[in-house]
C-alpha positions as protocol buffer text, in pm:
chain_id: "A"
residue {
  index: 1
  type: MET
  ca { x: 1490 y: 917 z: -1717 }
}
residue {
  index: 2
  type: SER
  ca { x: 1555 y: 878 z: -2090 }
}
residue {
  index: 3
  type: ALA
  ca { x: 1277 y: 945 z: -2339 }
}
residue {
  index: 4
  type: ASP
  ca { x: 1248 y: 570 z: -2413 }
}
residue {
  index: 5
  type: LYS
  ca { x: 1223 y: 482 z: -2043 }
}
residue {
  index: 6
  type: GLN
  ca { x: 968 y: 756 z: -1985 }
}
residue {
  index: 7
  type: THR
  ca { x: 762 y: 622 z: -2275 }
}
residue {
  index: 8
  type: SER
  ca { x: 783 y: 267 z: -2138 }
}
residue {
  index: 9
  type: TRP
  ca { x: 684 y: 386 z: -1788 }
}
residue {
  index: 10
  type: SER
  ca { x: 387 y: 579 z: -1929 }
}
residue {
  index: 11
  type: TYR
  ca { x: 286 y: 277 z: -2138 }
}
residue {
  index: 12
  type: ALA
  ca { x: 300 y: 46 z: -1835 }
}
residue {
  index: 13
  type: GLU
  ca { x: 99 y: 291 z: -1622 }
}
residue {
  index: 14
  type: GLY
  ca { x: -162 y: 329 z: -1896 }
}
residue {
  index: 15
  type: LEU
  ca { x: -195 y: -42 z: -1967 }
}
residue {
  index: 16
  type: PRO
  ca { x: -438 y: -139 z: -1686 }
}
residue {
  index: 17
  type: THR
  ca { x: -806 y: -75 z: -1753 }
}
residue {
  index: 18
  type: GLU
  ca { x: -1024 y: 26 z: -1459 }
}
residue {
  index: 19
  type: ASP
  ca { x: -1398 y: -26 z: -1416 }
}
residue {
  index: 20
  type: GLU
  ca { x: -1661 y: 214 z: -1283 }
}
residue {
  index: 21
  type: VAL
  ca { x: -1605 y: 101 z: -925 }
}
residue {
  index: 22
  type: LEU
  ca { x: -1243 y: 213 z: -925 }
}
residue {
  index: 23
  type: LEU
  ca { x: -1318 y: 528 z: -1124 }
}
residue {
  index: 24
  type: ARG
  ca { x: -1583 y: 631 z: -869 }
}
residue {
  index: 25
  type: ALA
  ca { x: -1342 y: 554 z: -587 }
}
residue {
  index: 26
  type: ARG
  ca { x: -1082 y: 775 z: -754 }
}
residue {
  index: 27
  type: GLU
  ca { x: -1338 y: 1055 z: -786 }
}
residue {
  index: 28
  type: ARG
  ca { x: -1409 y: 1036 z: -413 }
}
residue {
  index: 29
  type: SER
  ca { x: -1038 y: 1037 z: -332 }
}
residue {
  index: 30
  type: PHE
  ca { x: -990 y: 1346 z: -550 }
}
residue {
  index: 31
  type: GLU
  ca { x: -1279 y: 1523 z: -378 }
}
residue {
  index: 32
  type: LEU
  ca { x: -1127 y: 1444 z: -38 }
}
residue {
  index: 33
  type: GLY
  ca { x: -779 y: 1553 z: -144 }
}
residue {
  index: 34
  type: VAL
  ca { x: -637 y: 1201 z: -114 }
}
residue {
  index: 35
  type: ALA
  ca { x: -352 y: 1109 z: -349 }
}
residue {
  index: 36
  type: SER
  ca { x: -472 y: 768 z: -466 }
}
residue {
  index: 37
  type: ILE
  ca { x: -238 y: 503 z: -604 }
}
residue {
  index: 38
  type: SER
  ca { x: -164 y: 503 z: -977 }
}
residue {
  index: 39
  type: PRO
  ca { x: -328 y: 249 z: -1213 }
}
residue {
  index: 40
  type: GLY
  ca { x: 5 y: 66 z: -1237 }
}
residue {
  index: 41
  type: VAL
  ca { x: 31 y: 34 z: -861 }
}
residue {
  index: 42
  type: ALA
  ca { x: -336 y: -67 z: -841 }
}
residue {
  index: 43
  type: ALA
  ca { x: -276 y: -354 z: -1085 }
}
residue {
  index: 44
  type: ALA
  ca { x: 43 y: -456 z: -903 }
}
residue {
  index: 45
  type: LEU
  ca { x: -143 y: -474 z: -571 }
}
residue {
  index: 46
  type: THR
  ca { x: -406 y: -704 z: -718 }
}
residue {
  index: 47
  type: VAL
  ca { x: -137 y: -931 z: -865 }
}
residue {
  index: 48
  type: CYS
  ca { x: 63 y: -938 z: -539 }
}
residue {
  index: 49
  type: ALA
  ca { x: -248 y: -1015 z: -338 }
}
residue {
  index: 50
  type: ALA
  ca { x: -338 y: -1297 z: -575 }
}
residue {
  index: 51
  type: ALA
  ca { x: 16 y: -1437 z: -575 }
}
residue {
  index: 52
  type: THR
  ca { x: 44 y: -1442 z: -195 }
}
residue {
  index: 53
  type: LYS
  ca { x: -300 y: -1598 z: -144 }
}
residue {
  index: 54
  type: ALA
  ca { x: -310 y: -1391 z: 175 }
}
residue {
  index: 55
  type: GLN
  ca { x: -593 y: -1446 z: 421 }
}
residue {
  index: 56
  type: THR
  ca { x: -518 y: -1163 z: 663 }
}
residue {
  index: 57
  type: VAL
  ca { x: -414 y: -820 z: 536 }
}
residue {
  index: 58
  type: VAL
  ca { x: -342 y: -485 z: 703 }
}
residue {
  index: 59
  type: GLU
  ca { x: -363 y: -163 z: 503 }
}
residue {
  index: 60
  type: ILE
  ca { x: -210 y: 147 z: 664 }
}
residue {
  index: 61
  type: GLY
  ca { x: -383 y: 442 z: 498 }
}
residue {
  index: 62
  type: SER
  ca { x: -717 y: 372 z: 330 }
}
residue {
  index: 63
  type: GLY
  ca { x: -658 y: 576 z: 13 }
}
residue {
  index: 64
  type: ALA
  ca { x: -1035 y: 635 z: 14 }
}
residue {
  index: 65
  type: GLY
  ca { x: -1083 y: 275 z: -92 }
}
residue {
  index: 66
  type: VAL
  ca { x: -889 y: 257 z: -418 }
}
residue {
  index: 67
  type: SER
  ca { x: -606 y: 40 z: -285 }
}
residue {
  index: 68
  type: GLY
  ca { x: -838 y: -165 z: -65 }
}
residue {
  index: 69
  type: VAL
  ca { x: -1059 y: -264 z: -357 }
}
residue {
  index: 70
  type: CYS
  ca { x: -751 y: -361 z: -559 }
}
residue {
  index: 71
  type: LEU
  ca { x: -616 y: -575 z: -277 }
}
residue {
  index: 72
  type: LEU
  ca { x: -952 y: -743 z: -214 }
}
residue {
  index: 73
  type: ARG
  ca { x: -995 y: -825 z: -582 }
}
residue {
  index: 74
  type: GLY
  ca { x: -675 y: -1029 z: -571 }
}
residue {
  index: 75
  type: LEU
  ca { x: -737 y: -1198 z: -237 }
}
residue {
  index: 76
  type: PRO
  ca { x: -923 y: -1525 z: -180 }
}
residue {
  index: 77
  type: ASP
  ca { x: -1294 y: -1493 z: -102 }
}
residue {
  index: 78
  type: THR
  ca { x: -1228 y: -1585 z: 260 }
}
residue {
  index: 79
  type: ALA
  ca { x: -961 y: -1318 z: 319 }
}
residue {
  index: 80
  type: VAL
  ca { x: -1015 y: -1021 z: 552 }
}
residue {
  index: 81
  type: LEU
  ca { x: -873 y: -672 z: 499 }
}
residue {
  index: 82
  type: THR
  ca { x: -809 y: -446 z: 799 }
}
residue {
  index: 83
  type: THR
  ca { x: -784 y: -81 z: 695 }
}
residue {
  index: 84
  type: ILE
  ca { x: -647 y: 181 z: 934 }
}
residue {
  index: 85
  type: ASP
  ca { x: -694 y: 554 z: 882 }
}
residue {
  index: 86
  type: SER
  ca { x: -711 y: 855 z: 1114 }
}
residue {
  index: 87
  type: ASP
  ca { x: -961 y: 1037 z: 890 }
}
residue {
  index: 88
  type: VAL
  ca { x: -1321 y: 917 z: 926 }
}
residue {
  index: 89
  type: ASP
  ca { x: -1418 y: 1068 z: 589 }
}
residue {
  index: 90
  type: HIS
  ca { x: -1150 y: 862 z: 416 }
}
residue {
  index: 91
  type: LEU
  ca { x: -1278 y: 548 z: 587 }
}
residue {
  index: 92
  type: ARG
  ca { x: -1635 y: 631 z: 490 }
}
residue {
  index: 93
  type: ALA
  ca { x: -1525 y: 665 z: 128 }
}
residue {
  index: 94
  type: ALA
  ca { x: -1342 y: 332 z: 154 }
}
residue {
  index: 95
  type: ARG
  ca { x: -1656 y: 160 z: 283 }
}
residue {
  index: 96
  type: GLU
  ca { x: -1852 y: 306 z: -9 }
}
residue {
  index: 97
  type: ALA
  ca { x: -1594 y: 169 z: -251 }
}
residue {
  index: 98
  type: PHE
  ca { x: -1607 y: -176 z: -88 }
}
residue {
  index: 99
  type: HIS
  ca { x: -1988 y: -171 z: -112 }
}
residue {
  index: 100
  type: ASP
  ca { x: -1975 y: -67 z: -479 }
}
residue {
  index: 101
  type: ALA
  ca { x: -1734 y: -354 z: -546 }
}
residue {
  index: 102
  type: GLY
  ca { x: -1976 y: -603 z: -391 }
}
residue {
  index: 103
  type: ILE
  ca { x: -1740 y: -693 z: -107 }
}
residue {
  index: 104
  type: PRO
  ca { x: -1928 y: -857 z: 183 }
}
residue {
  index: 105
  type: GLY
  ca { x: -1909 y: -661 z: 507 }
}
residue {
  index: 106
  type: ASN
  ca { x: -1745 y: -948 z: 695 }
}
residue {
  index: 107
  type: ARG
  ca { x: -1441 y: -927 z: 467 }
}
residue {
  index: 108
  type: THR
  ca { x: -1340 y: -576 z: 576 }
}
residue {
  index: 109
  type: ARG
  ca { x: -1258 y: -413 z: 906 }
}
residue {
  index: 110
  type: THR
  ca { x: -1210 y: -37 z: 912 }
}
residue {
  index: 111
  type: ILE
  ca { x: -1036 y: 111 z: 1215 }
}
residue {
  index: 112
  type: SER
  ca { x: -1041 y: 484 z: 1285 }
}
residue {
  index: 113
  type: GLY
  ca { x: -729 y: 608 z: 1460 }
}
residue {
  index: 114
  type: ARG
  ca { x: -362 y: 687 z: 1428 }
}
residue {
  index: 115
  type: ALA
  ca { x: -177 y: 387 z: 1291 }
}
residue {
  index: 116
  type: ALA
  ca { x: 98 y: 445 z: 1546 }
}
residue {
  index: 117
  type: ASP
  ca { x: -162 y: 380 z: 1819 }
}
residue {
  index: 118
  type: VAL
  ca { x: -354 y: 101 z: 1644 }
}
residue {
  index: 119
  type: LEU
  ca { x: -71 y: -117 z: 1512 }
}
residue {
  index: 120
  type: PRO
  ca { x: 77 y: -208 z: 1853 }
}
residue {
  index: 121
  type: ARG
  ca { x: -262 y: -355 z: 1947 }
}
residue {
  index: 122
  type: LEU
  ca { x: -259 y: -600 z: 1656 }
}
residue {
  index: 123
  type: THR
  ca { x: -133 y: -956 z: 1707 }
}
residue {
  index: 124
  type: ASP
  ca { x: 226 y: -1058 z: 1638 }
}
residue {
  index: 125
  type: ASN
  ca { x: 292 y: -1291 z: 1343 }
}
residue {
  index: 126
  type: ALA
  ca { x: -78 y: -1293 z: 1248 }
}
residue {
  index: 127
  type: TYR
  ca { x: -89 y: -1129 z: 903 }
}
residue {
  index: 128
  type: ASP
  ca { x: 1 y: -1243 z: 554 }
}
residue {
  index: 129
  type: LEU
  ca { x: 35 y: -902 z: 389 }
}
residue {
  index: 130
  type: VAL
  ca { x: 88 y: -542 z: 504 }
}
residue {
  index: 131
  type: PHE
  ca { x: 49 y: -246 z: 268 }
}
residue {
  index: 132
  type: ILE
  ca { x: 185 y: 94 z: 378 }
}
residue {
  index: 133
  type: ASP
  ca { x: 57 y: 411 z: 213 }
}
residue {
  index: 134
  type: ALA
  ca { x: 15 y: 680 z: 479 }
}
residue {
  index: 135
  type: ASP
  ca { x: 211 y: 964 z: 637 }
}
residue {
  index: 136
  type: LYS
  ca { x: 570 y: 929 z: 522 }
}
residue {
  index: 137
  type: GLN
  ca { x: 713 y: 1070 z: 846 }
}
residue {
  index: 138
  type: SER
  ca { x: 599 y: 753 z: 1025 }
}
residue {
  index: 139
  type: TYR
  ca { x: 715 y: 498 z: 767 }
}
residue {
  index: 140
  type: LEU
  ca { x: 1009 y: 373 z: 973 }
}
residue {
  index: 141
  type: ASN
  ca { x: 777 y: 296 z: 1263 }
}
residue {
  index: 142
  type: TYR
  ca { x: 523 y: 136 z: 1031 }
}
residue {
  index: 143
  type: VAL
  ca { x: 787 y: -90 z: 878 }
}
residue {
  index: 144
  type: GLU
  ca { x: 902 y: -199 z: 1223 }
}
residue {
  index: 145
  type: GLN
  ca { x: 544 y: -279 z: 1321 }
}
residue {
  index: 146
  type: ALA
  ca { x: 478 y: -455 z: 990 }
}
residue {
  index: 147
  type: VAL
  ca { x: 771 y: -692 z: 1039 }
}
residue {
  index: 148
  type: ARG
  ca { x: 632 y: -780 z: 1381 }
}
residue {
  index: 149
  type: LEU
  ca { x: 282 y: -838 z: 1243 }
}
residue {
  index: 150
  type: LEU
  ca { x: 381 y: -1051 z: 946 }
}
residue {
  index: 151
  type: LYS
  ca { x: 390 y: -1429 z: 951 }
}
residue {
  index: 152
  type: ARG
  ca { x: 690 y: -1607 z: 804 }
}
residue {
  index: 153
  type: GLY
  ca { x: 646 y: -1586 z: 429 }
}
residue {
  index: 154
  type: GLY
  ca { x: 432 y: -1272 z: 466 }
}
residue {
  index: 155
  type: THR
  ca { x: 465 y: -982 z: 224 }
}
residue {
  index: 156
  type: LEU
  ca { x: 534 y: -615 z: 296 }
}
residue {
  index: 157
  type: ILE
  ca { x: 450 y: -355 z: 28 }
}
residue {
  index: 158
  type: ILE
  ca { x: 553 y: 10 z: 70 }
}
residue {
  index: 159
  type: ASN
  ca { x: 407 y: 267 z: -169 }
}
residue {
  index: 160
  type: ASP
  ca { x: 586 y: 579 z: -299 }
}
residue {
  index: 161
  type: ALA
  ca { x: 920 y: 433 z: -195 }
}
residue {
  index: 162
  type: LEU
  ca { x: 1109 y: 641 z: -454 }
}
residue {
  index: 163
  type: ASP
  ca { x: 939 y: 966 z: -350 }
}
residue {
  index: 164
  type: GLN
  ca { x: 873 y: 1080 z: -707 }
}
residue {
  index: 165
  type: ASP
  ca { x: 1230 y: 993 z: -815 }
}
residue {
  index: 166
  type: ARG
  ca { x: 1388 y: 1205 z: -541 }
}
residue {
  index: 167
  type: VAL
  ca { x: 1531 y: 917 z: -335 }
}
residue {
  index: 168
  type: SER
  ca { x: 1793 y: 836 z: -598 }
}
residue {
  index: 169
  type: ASP
  ca { x: 1931 y: 1193 z: -600 }
}
residue {
  index: 170
  type: PRO
  ca { x: 2169 y: 1236 z: -301 }
}
residue {
  index: 171
  type: ALA
  ca { x: 2153 y: 1613 z: -340 }
}
residue {
  index: 172
  type: ILE
  ca { x: 1787 y: 1612 z: -231 }
}
residue {
  index: 173
  type: ARG
  ca { x: 1771 y: 1607 z: 148 }
}
residue {
  index: 174
  type: ASN
  ca { x: 1422 y: 1717 z: 241 }
}
residue {
  index: 175
  type: GLU
  ca { x: 1256 y: 1536 z: 531 }
}
residue {
  index: 176
  type: THR
  ca { x: 1032 y: 1299 z: 336 }
}
residue {
  index: 177
  type: THR
  ca { x: 1303 y: 1194 z: 91 }
}
residue {
  index: 178
  type: THR
  ca { x: 1553 y: 1138 z: 371 }
}
residue {
  index: 179
  type: ILE
  ca { x: 1302 y: 921 z: 560 }
}
residue {
  index: 180
  type: LEU
  ca { x: 1229 y: 710 z: 253 }
}
residue {
  index: 181
  type: ARG
  ca { x: 1603 y: 657 z: 197 }
}
residue {
  index: 182
  type: GLN
  ca { x: 1625 y: 538 z: 558 }
}
residue {
  index: 183
  type: VAL
  ca { x: 1328 y: 307 z: 501 }
}
residue {
  index: 184
  type: GLY
  ca { x: 1497 y: 151 z: 200 }
}
residue {
  index: 185
  type: LYS
  ca { x: 1819 y: 98 z: 395 }
}
residue {
  index: 186
  type: ALA
  ca { x: 1633 y: -44 z: 694 }
}
residue {
  index: 187
  type: VAL
  ca { x: 1446 y: -296 z: 479 }
}
residue {
  index: 188
  type: ARG
  ca { x: 1763 y: -403 z: 297 }
}
residue {
  index: 189
  type: ALA
  ca { x: 1955 y: -437 z: 625 }
}
residue {
  index: 190
  type: ASN
  ca { x: 1684 y: -641 z: 799 }
}
residue {
  index: 191
  type: LYS
  ca { x: 1796 y: -1003 z: 789 }
}
residue {
  index: 192
  type: GLN
  ca { x: 1436 y: -1116 z: 830 }
}
residue {
  index: 193
  type: LEU
  ca { x: 1346 y: -966 z: 492 }
}
residue {
  index: 194
  type: VAL
  ca { x: 1429 y: -1024 z: 128 }
}
residue {
  index: 195
  type: SER
  ca { x: 1331 y: -726 z: -83 }
}
residue {
  index: 196
  type: ALA
  ca { x: 1311 y: -566 z: -426 }
}
residue {
  index: 197
  type: MET
  ca { x: 1237 y: -216 z: -551 }
}
residue {
  index: 198
  type: LEU
  ca { x: 980 y: -195 z: -829 }
}
residue {
  index: 199
  type: THR
  ca { x: 961 y: 124 z: -1035 }
}
residue {
  index: 200
  type: THR
  ca { x: 584 y: 101 z: -1075 }
}
residue {
  index: 201
  type: GLY
  ca { x: 409 y: 429 z: -992 }
}
residue {
  index: 202
  type: ASN
  ca { x: 637 y: 627 z: -761 }
}
residue {
  index: 203
  type: GLY
  ca { x: 814 y: 313 z: -648 }
}
residue {
  index: 204
  type: LEU
  ca { x: 693 y: 0 z: -470 }
}
residue {
  index: 205
  type: LEU
  ca { x: 931 y: -154 z: -218 }
}
residue {
  index: 206
  type: VAL
  ca { x: 828 y: -518 z: -180 }
}
residue {
  index: 207
  type: ALA
  ca { x: 971 y: -751 z: 83 }
}
residue {
  index: 208
  type: VAL
  ca { x: 901 y: -1102 z: 212 }
}
residue {
  index: 209
  type: LYS
  ca { x: 961 y: -1208 z: 571 }
}
residue {
  index: 210
  type: ARG
  ca { x: 1181 y: -1517 z: 593 }
}
């Protein structure tokens, strides 16, 4: 990345301002060892949620509540967020963040368990938005499940899709980077999806189901 592009990226990431609710949620995520989304990604999630006017949302990986709060702040007041995480402490932190943000309890559903086990139990074509930010080794499975879950016109958002700029370097062939390259190819090749790669954060792959 050139110096000018690096400066622009840093400027864009530093542009959003975050309130005490998000700052406390980030503190909890840090204490739990959770890599929370960047401020740029947080702002992008809120905008995407607002633009889609989604009513039903699935979040794979709670991020200790940072991403969930950002999604909920963009969603209509009647929307419901389903958050899936295998770590009960992460879910507890997410519920604290939702409470701090003044989100009514009936607008969130937290499910403890492996996403690979939970997702097949969710209804086909029933969700307006799916956000993936969990274990990278399972991303291909999560994308396949997300396409099944999404309604026509639904939005898929995949975090860290550039794997800290490693995906673009063909010489890097570690497991995570290779998987994320495969994810990008799978999304592009899926005729049900139209997609774009955003360079926000560590890369957001955004797709809409036709």
